C-alpha positions as CSV (number, residue, x, y, z in Angstrom):
1,M,19.0,-24.9,-35.0
2,N,15.8,-25.9,-33.3
3,L,17.5,-25.1,-29.8
4,I,18.6,-21.7,-31.4
5,K,14.8,-20.8,-32.1
6,K,13.7,-21.9,-28.8
7,M,16.3,-19.6,-27.1
8,L,15.2,-16.9,-29.2
9,V,11.5,-17.3,-28.7
10,L,12.5,-17.3,-24.8
11,V,14.5,-14.3,-24.9
12,V,11.9,-12.4,-27.0
13,G,9.2,-13.4,-24.4
14,F,11.2,-12.3,-21.3
15,T,11.8,-9.0,-23.5
16,L,8.4,-8.4,-23.8
17,I,7.4,-9.0,-20.2
18,L,10.2,-7.2,-18.8
19,G,9.2,-4.1,-21.0
20,M,5.5,-4.1,-19.4
21,I,6.7,-4.0,-15.9
22,T,6.6,-0.4,-14.7
23,P,7.7,1.0,-11.3
24,G,5.0,2.1,-8.7
25,T,4.4,6.1,-8.5
26,A,1.6,6.7,-6.1
27,I,4.3,8.1,-3.4
28,T,7.6,9.7,-5.0
29,Y,10.3,10.8,-2.5
30,G,7.5,11.2,0.3
31,D,5.6,13.6,-1.7
32,L,1.7,12.3,-1.9
33,D,0.0,11.7,-5.4
34,G,-2.8,14.0,-4.6
35,D,-6.4,12.6,-5.0
36,D,-5.5,9.9,-7.4
37,H,-6.2,7.1,-4.7
38,P,-8.9,8.9,-2.5
39,Y,-9.8,5.7,-0.6
40,V,-6.2,5.0,0.7
41,G,-5.2,6.2,4.0
42,L,-3.0,6.1,7.0
43,M,-3.5,4.0,10.2
44,I,-1.2,5.2,13.1
45,A,-1.1,2.5,15.7
46,D,-0.7,3.7,19.4
47,V,0.8,1.7,22.2
48,N,0.1,3.1,26.0
49,G,-1.3,6.4,24.1
50,N,2.0,7.2,21.9
51,P,2.2,6.5,18.1
52,A,4.4,3.3,17.8
53,W,3.9,2.4,13.8
54,R,2.0,3.1,10.6
55,C,0.4,1.2,7.8
56,S,-1.9,2.0,4.9
57,G,-5.1,0.7,4.1
58,T,-8.2,1.1,2.3
59,L,-11.7,2.5,2.9
60,I,-13.8,-0.6,1.9
61,S,-17.2,1.2,3.4
62,S,-18.0,4.3,5.3
63,T,-17.3,2.4,8.4
64,V,-14.5,-0.1,7.5
65,F,-10.8,0.5,6.8
66,L,-8.8,-2.6,5.6
67,T,-5.4,-3.0,6.8
68,A,-3.1,-5.8,6.9
69,G,-3.6,-7.9,10.0
70,H,0.0,-7.5,11.5
71,C,-0.7,-3.5,11.7
72,T,-2.9,-3.8,14.5
73,E,-1.2,-6.9,16.7
74,G,-0.3,-5.4,19.8
75,A,-1.7,-1.7,19.3
76,D,-4.2,-0.6,22.0
77,G,-5.4,2.1,20.0
78,A,-5.1,3.3,16.2
79,R,-6.1,6.5,14.3
80,V,-7.1,6.8,10.8
81,W,-6.4,9.7,8.6
82,F,-7.3,10.8,5.0
83,D,-5.7,13.9,3.8
84,S,-5.1,16.1,7.0
85,T,-8.3,14.9,8.8
86,E,-8.4,12.3,11.4
87,L,-11.3,10.0,10.2
88,I,-11.6,7.1,12.9
89,S,-10.1,6.5,16.2
90,F,-10.6,3.7,18.4
91,N,-9.0,2.6,21.8
92,E,-9.4,-0.7,23.4
């Protein structure tokens, strides 16, 4: 009987936890979410002057764009975009 109660509590707990999980909805099928995340931007990394890959990041001040370290490895330049406006551009 005690084992059944423990299992019931475990099942109810997992059910409550799973019920709180919601899928991400910022970008759905490639459509932007409008102005819901104004400080999130797109970084396009360049190699030999050509776009090579892209990563997202966050503007944490007026001059600092934070992205993952692996996003800049091997790049000789990058451009950061918010909306359709290029905000920051750098080349080594």
